[in-house]
KEPATI-846439 format. One record per residue (C-alpha): x, y, z; residue number from 0. Coordinates in pm, whole numbers. Example, Ala and Ser with C-alpha at 12.3 -4.5 7.8 and 13.67 -1.06 7.14 Angstrom:
<mipas>
{east->1230	north->-450	up->780	k->0}
{east->1367	north->-106	up->714	k->1}
</mipas>
This chain:
<mipas>
{east->1837	north->2787	up->582	k->0}
{east->1850	north->2417	up->493	k->1}
{east->1897	north->2156	up->763	k->2}
{east->2145	north->1878	up->710	k->3}
{east->1996	north->1534	up->671	k->4}
{east->2108	north->1332	up->975	k->5}
{east->2054	north->1002	up->795	k->6}
{east->2332	north->838	up->596	k->7}
{east->2251	north->576	up->333	k->8}
{east->2416	north->287	up->517	k->9}
{east->2439	north->-54	up->353	k->10}
{east->2236	north->-212	up->634	k->11}
{east->1961	north->48	up->606	k->12}
{east->1953	north->11	up->228	k->13}
{east->1927	north->-370	up->240	k->14}
{east->1661	north->-365	up->513	k->15}
{east->1447	north->-118	up->319	k->16}
{east->1499	north->-297	up->-12	k->17}
{east->1393	north->-628	up->144	k->18}
{east->1085	north->-465	up->296	k->19}
{east->983	north->-308	up->-36	k->20}
{east->1025	north->-637	up->-222	k->21}
{east->825	north->-829	up->40	k->22}
{east->546	north->-572	up->21	k->23}
{east->537	north->-629	up->-355	k->24}
{east->468	north->-1002	up->-305	k->25}
{east->114	north->-928	up->-188	k->26}
{east->-36	north->-919	up->-537	k->27}
{east->152	north->-1236	up->-633	k->28}
{east->20	north->-1432	up->-333	k->29}
{east->-335	north->-1309	up->-398	k->30}
{east->-320	north->-1408	up->-766	k->31}
{east->-185	north->-1754	up->-677	k->32}
{east->-464	north->-1802	up->-420	k->33}
{east->-729	north->-1712	up->-679	k->34}
{east->-570	north->-1938	up->-941	k->35}
{east->-524	north->-2247	up->-725	k->36}
{east->-832	north->-2234	up->-500	k->37}
{east->-1194	north->-2124	up->-514	k->38}
{east->-1146	north->-1866	up->-238	k->39}
{east->-1317	north->-1528	up->-282	k->40}
{east->-1165	north->-1186	up->-216	k->41}
{east->-1351	north->-1119	up->110	k->42}
{east->-1257	north->-1454	up->265	k->43}
{east->-892	north->-1412	up->165	k->44}
{east->-886	north->-1059	up->311	k->45}
{east->-1047	north->-1184	up->632	k->46}
{east->-780	north->-1452	up->671	k->47}
{east->-504	north->-1197	up->610	k->48}
{east->-642	north->-971	up->885	k->49}
{east->-707	north->-1267	up->1118	k->50}
{east->-345	north->-1379	up->1113	k->51}
{east->-218	north->-1020	up->1138	k->52}
{east->-440	north->-945	up->1439	k->53}
{east->-205	north->-1079	up->1714	k->54}
{east->71	north->-845	up->1599	k->55}
{east->-162	north->-543	up->1604	k->56}
{east->-282	north->-634	up->1954	k->57}
{east->76	north->-663	up->2080	k->58}
{east->168	north->-329	up->1922	k->59}
{east->-138	north->-163	up->2081	k->60}
{east->-49	north->-311	up->2420	k->61}
{east->312	north->-192	up->2396	k->62}
{east->198	north->153	up->2288	k->63}
{east->-48	north->183	up->2576	k->64}
{east->220	north->88	up->2832	k->65}
{east->451	north->367	up->2717	k->66}
{east->486	north->620	up->3000	k->67}
{east->459	north->907	up->2751	k->68}
{east->138	north->764	up->2604	k->69}
{east->-165	north->994	up->2625	k->70}
{east->-532	north->906	up->2609	k->71}
{east->-702	north->980	up->2279	k->72}
{east->-971	north->1245	up->2260	k->73}
{east->-1307	north->1158	up->2099	k->74}
{east->-1202	north->1346	up->1787	k->75}
{east->-875	north->1151	up->1768	k->76}
{east->-1056	north->820	up->1817	k->77}
{east->-1297	north->910	up->1537	k->78}
{east->-1013	north->1007	up->1305	k->79}
{east->-815	north->690	up->1377	k->80}
{east->-1114	north->462	up->1324	k->81}
{east->-1218	north->633	up->999	k->82}
{east->-863	north->634	up->863	k->83}
{east->-820	north->269	up->955	k->84}
{east->-1140	north->181	up->770	k->85}
{east->-1026	north->377	up->464	k->86}
{east->-667	north->260	up->466	k->87}
{east->-681	north->-113	up->530	k->88}
{east->-1045	north->-214	up->502	k->89}
{east->-1189	north->-36	up->198	k->90}
{east->-852	north->-1	up->27	k->91}
{east->-761	north->-368	up->75	k->92}
{east->-1109	north->-484	up->-27	k->93}
{east->-1095	north->-284	up->-352	k->94}
{east->-746	north->-422	up->-411	k->95}
{east->-829	north->-789	up->-355	k->96}
{east->-1146	north->-776	up->-568	k->97}
{east->-968	north->-584	up->-844	k->98}
{east->-688	north->-840	up->-857	k->99}
{east->-939	north->-1096	up->-975	k->100}
{east->-966	north->-909	up->-1306	k->101}
{east->-628	north->-750	up->-1390	k->102}
{east->-264	north->-856	up->-1385	k->103}
{east->-46	north->-821	up->-1076	k->104}
{east->193	north->-592	up->-1264	k->105}
{east->-78	north->-345	up->-1366	k->106}
{east->-229	north->-356	up->-1017	k->107}
{east->98	north->-253	up->-857	k->108}
{east->152	north->20	up->-1114	k->109}
{east->-193	north->174	up->-1059	k->110}
{east->-161	north->140	up->-683	k->111}
{east->176	north->318	up->-698	k->112}
{east->-16	north->632	up->-801	k->113}
{east->-125	north->693	up->-441	k->114}
{east->141	north->964	up->-377	k->115}
{east->-1	north->1164	up->-668	k->116}
{east->-352	north->1129	up->-526	k->117}
{east->-223	north->1239	up->-186	k->118}
{east->-70	north->1544	up->-353	k->119}
{east->-403	north->1629	up->-518	k->120}
{east->-600	north->1574	up->-194	k->121}
{east->-369	north->1817	up->-14	k->122}
{east->-413	north->2066	up->-299	k->123}
{east->-791	north->2056	up->-321	k->124}
{east->-880	north->2013	up->47	k->125}
{east->-590	north->2170	up->235	k->126}
{east->-484	north->2435	up->-19	k->127}
{east->-123	north->2315	up->-41	k->128}
{east->45	north->2448	up->-354	k->129}
{east->168	north->2216	up->-628	k->130}
{east->513	north->2322	up->-747	k->131}
{east->628	north->2326	up->-1108	k->132}
{east->839	north->2013	up->-1052	k->133}
{east->541	north->1836	up->-900	k->134}
{east->327	north->1936	up->-1199	k->135}
{east->581	north->1776	up->-1431	k->136}
{east->590	north->1473	up->-1201	k->137}
{east->212	north->1436	up->-1228	k->138}
{east->232	north->1460	up->-1606	k->139}
{east->505	north->1195	up->-1623	k->140}
{east->319	north->965	up->-1386	k->141}
{east->-15	north->973	up->-1563	k->142}
{east->149	north->949	up->-1905	k->143}
{east->328	north->638	up->-1781	k->144}
{east->5	north->483	up->-1655	k->145}
{east->-172	north->562	up->-1983	k->146}
{east->108	north->399	up->-2182	k->147}
{east->124	north->86	up->-1965	k->148}
{east->-255	north->64	up->-1959	k->149}
{east->-278	north->86	up->-2337	k->150}
{east->-25	north->-194	up->-2376	k->151}
{east->-203	north->-411	up->-2119	k->152}
{east->-540	north->-349	up->-2286	k->153}
{east->-405	north->-471	up->-2621	k->154}
{east->-283	north->-794	up->-2459	k->155}
{east->-582	north->-858	up->-2230	k->156}
{east->-846	north->-807	up->-2502	k->157}
{east->-1068	north->-1097	up->-2394	k->158}
{east->-1117	north->-978	up->-2035	k->159}
{east->-1462	north->-820	up->-2011	k->160}
{east->-1397	north->-712	up->-1650	k->161}
{east->-1068	north->-537	up->-1728	k->162}
{east->-1208	north->-184	up->-1683	k->163}
{east->-1399	north->-280	up->-1368	k->164}
{east->-1088	north->-433	up->-1211	k->165}
{east->-880	north->-129	up->-1305	k->166}
{east->-1143	north->103	up->-1155	k->167}
{east->-1134	north->-88	up->-826	k->168}
{east->-755	north->-57	up->-804	k->169}
{east->-786	north->318	up->-870	k->170}
{east->-1033	north->334	up->-579	k->171}
{east->-781	north->139	up->-372	k->172}
{east->-510	north->396	up->-450	k->173}
{east->-745	north->688	up->-368	k->174}
{east->-862	north->544	up->-35	k->175}
{east->-502	north->459	up->61	k->176}
{east->-395	north->814	up->-31	k->177}
{east->-670	north->943	up->200	k->178}
{east->-524	north->728	up->476	k->179}
{east->-173	north->863	up->409	k->180}
{east->-286	north->1227	up->413	k->181}
{east->-492	north->1181	up->729	k->182}
{east->-227	north->980	up->911	k->183}
{east->30	north->1249	up->835	k->184}
{east->-185	north->1496	up->1025	k->185}
{east->-277	north->1284	up->1327	k->186}
{east->43	north->1083	up->1388	k->187}
{east->225	north->1388	up->1536	k->188}
{east->-57	north->1410	up->1791	k->189}
{east->-80	north->1044	up->1900	k->190}
{east->247	north->875	up->1793	k->191}
{east->314	north->636	up->1507	k->192}
{east->301	north->307	up->1703	k->193}
{east->-34	north->367	up->1869	k->194}
{east->-186	north->516	up->1555	k->195}
{east->-80	north->224	up->1336	k->196}
{east->-191	north->-37	up->1588	k->197}
{east->-536	north->110	up->1651	k->198}
{east->-597	north->202	up->1287	k->199}
{east->-519	north->-155	up->1188	k->200}
{east->-744	north->-288	up->1465	k->201}
{east->-1025	north->-67	up->1332	k->202}
{east->-974	north->-197	up->979	k->203}
{east->-961	north->-556	up->1106	k->204}
{east->-1291	north->-504	up->1287	k->205}
{east->-1441	north->-365	up->966	k->206}
{east->-1328	north->-671	up->769	k->207}
{east->-1462	north->-913	up->1035	k->208}
{east->-1803	north->-740	up->1045	k->209}
{east->-1823	north->-743	up->665	k->210}
{east->-1737	north->-1112	up->655	k->211}
{east->-1989	north->-1192	up->931	k->212}
{east->-2264	north->-1017	up->735	k->213}
{east->-2178	north->-1124	up->382	k->214}
{east->-1905	north->-1386	up->397	k->215}
{east->-1928	north->-1739	up->267	k->216}
{east->-1869	north->-1946	up->580	k->217}
{east->-1869	north->-2269	up->382	k->218}
{east->-1534	north->-2160	up->240	k->219}
{east->-1379	north->-2207	up->583	k->220}
{east->-1450	north->-2579	up->565	k->221}
{east->-1138	north->-2598	up->349	k->222}
{east->-940	north->-2406	up->611	k->223}
{east->-615	north->-2598	up->562	k->224}
{east->-618	north->-2515	up->191	k->225}
{east->-688	north->-2144	up->235	k->226}
{east->-512	north->-2056	up->559	k->227}
{east->-162	north->-2088	up->418	k->228}
{east->-242	north->-1800	up->183	k->229}
{east->-379	north->-1594	up->470	k->230}
{east->-68	north->-1665	up->677	k->231}
{east->159	north->-1577	up->384	k->232}
{east->-22	north->-1248	up->323	k->233}
{east->-15	north->-1162	up->693	k->234}
{east->346	north->-1253	up->771	k->235}
{east->541	north->-1222	up->445	k->236}
{east->352	north->-938	up->276	k->237}
{east->232	north->-736	up->577	k->238}
{east->393	north->-780	up->920	k->239}
{east->759	north->-844	up->830	k->240}
{east->786	north->-569	up->564	k->241}
{east->610	north->-323	up->798	k->242}
{east->878	north->-373	up->1061	k->243}
{east->1157	north->-366	up->801	k->244}
{east->1035	north->-38	up->649	k->245}
{east->997	north->117	up->997	k->246}
{east->1353	north->10	up->1082	k->247}
{east->1475	north->146	up->749	k->248}
{east->1320	north->485	up->822	k->249}
{east->1506	north->503	up->1151	k->250}
{east->1836	north->413	up->985	k->251}
{east->1830	north->609	up->658	k->252}
{east->1533	north->850	up->677	k->253}
{east->1192	north->862	up->509	k->254}
{east->1318	north->1027	up->188	k->255}
{east->1569	north->749	up->117	k->256}
{east->1303	north->490	up->204	k->257}
{east->1064	north->650	up->-46	k->258}
{east->1329	north->637	up->-319	k->259}
{east->1424	north->274	up->-253	k->260}
{east->1056	north->176	up->-238	k->261}
{east->1036	north->273	up->-604	k->262}
{east->1158	north->-82	up->-667	k->263}
{east->806	north->-204	up->-574	k->264}
{east->637	north->-195	up->-916	k->265}
{east->948	north->-333	up->-1087	k->266}
{east->968	north->-615	up->-834	k->267}
{east->602	north->-705	up->-884	k->268}
{east->633	north->-708	up->-1263	k->269}
{east->941	north->-934	up->-1249	k->270}
{east->779	north->-1169	up->-995	k->271}
{east->457	north->-1177	up->-1196	k->272}
{east->657	north->-1280	up->-1504	k->273}
{east->864	north->-1546	up->-1329	k->274}
{east->594	north->-1690	up->-1099	k->275}
{east->263	north->-1618	up->-1272	k->276}
{east->382	north->-1618	up->-1631	k->277}
{east->255	north->-1264	up->-1700	k->278}
{east->408	north->-1111	up->-2012	k->279}
{east->648	north->-817	up->-1997	k->280}
{east->604	north->-578	up->-2291	k->281}
{east->774	north->-260	up->-2410	k->282}
{east->497	north->-12	up->-2327	k->283}
{east->475	north->-159	up->-1977	k->284}
{east->848	north->-106	up->-1920	k->285}
{east->841	north->252	up->-2050	k->286}
{east->523	north->330	up->-1856	k->287}
{east->669	north->184	up->-1536	k->288}
{east->985	north->396	up->-1571	k->289}
{east->776	north->713	up->-1618	k->290}
{east->554	north->634	up->-1319	k->291}
{east->849	north->559	up->-1090	k->292}
{east->1032	north->878	up->-1197	k->293}
{east->718	north->1087	up->-1144	k->294}
{east->644	north->944	up->-800	k->295}
{east->1007	north->982	up->-690	k->296}
{east->1007	north->1345	up->-806	k->297}
{east->698	north->1409	up->-594	k->298}
{east->857	north->1240	up->-292	k->299}
{east->1189	north->1421	up->-339	k->300}
{east->1031	north->1764	up->-379	k->301}
{east->799	north->1712	up->-82	k->302}
{east->1092	north->1606	up->134	k->303}
{east->1298	north->1910	up->25	k->304}
{east->1011	north->2139	up->118	k->305}
{east->983	north->1980	up->462	k->306}
{east->1354	north->2034	up->522	k->307}
{east->1332	north->2411	up->459	k->308}
{east->1301	north->2640	up->765	k->309}
</mipas>
C-alpha cells in the first residue's frame, strides 16, 4: 500500500526552498571572488567561514539540549557525530575550497552535485542496498553528463596545469559529503536533526580551528578587514540562511519536493559564474548539466518512492 504524501507544493514552500537552493549555490561564487581579489588562502577562508558560523551552531546546540525530549548521547553516538562532522564539513569543505582555486565555479558545482550518486553507491557496497533499474539508468545519465561537461571544460581551460588536481579534490569533496549524508541518515532518527546538525557542525568547526592553529598563516589575519567580509558572506549568505530556509521548506513541502527544487543549484551557479565571474557557458556544459540534474533527480525520486512503500 502507498501512503499519501501529506505535503502540498505550496507557493510559499516553493519560494522558500528555491531561495535556499540559490543562496547555497553562491558559495562557490564568493570563494572565487575572494581568491581573485585578495591573497587569502583556502584554509584561512574556511576558518573565517566557520568562525562566523560558530555562534549559530552554539545557539542551536543550546536549544537542542534544553528540549525536554532531548536524550544524552551514548559514546558510540558521540563518536559517530564527531566523525561525520569531520567528514561532512571539515574535510569536505577543505577539499572544496582548495579545489576551487583550480577549476571554474560551474564545474565545481556540477561535480559536487554528484554526491547523491556516491551516497547510492556507498549504500550499495557497504549496506547491501539494491540499486534499481531506474537508478542504474540515472547513474549512467549522471556520469555521462559529467564526462560531457568535463570534456568541454577541458578544451576551454587548456592552460591550467592544476585542472585535474582541482577536479580530483572536488570529487573527494563530493565523496566525503556523501559519507556524511549516508551516516547522518542513520543516526538522525536516534538523536534528532537539530542536535545532530549542531554538534556535527561544532565538531567540524573544531577540526578547522585545530588545522588552522597547526598550519595556518596567521599573518593573513593582519588584513582582517579585507578578508572578514568574505568569511561573513560565506557564513551568513551561503551557509546559515539557506540552511534555515531549506529546513523550513522541508517542513512545508516535504524532502522529495525539496530535492527536486534543489536541482536548480548547478544551473544557478553556472548562471552566476557567467554574470559575476565572466565564466563562459558552452554547449557541452549545458547538455552535461541537464543530464546530471535529470540523473540526480531520478535517484532522489526513486529513493523517495521506495521510502513511501509499506
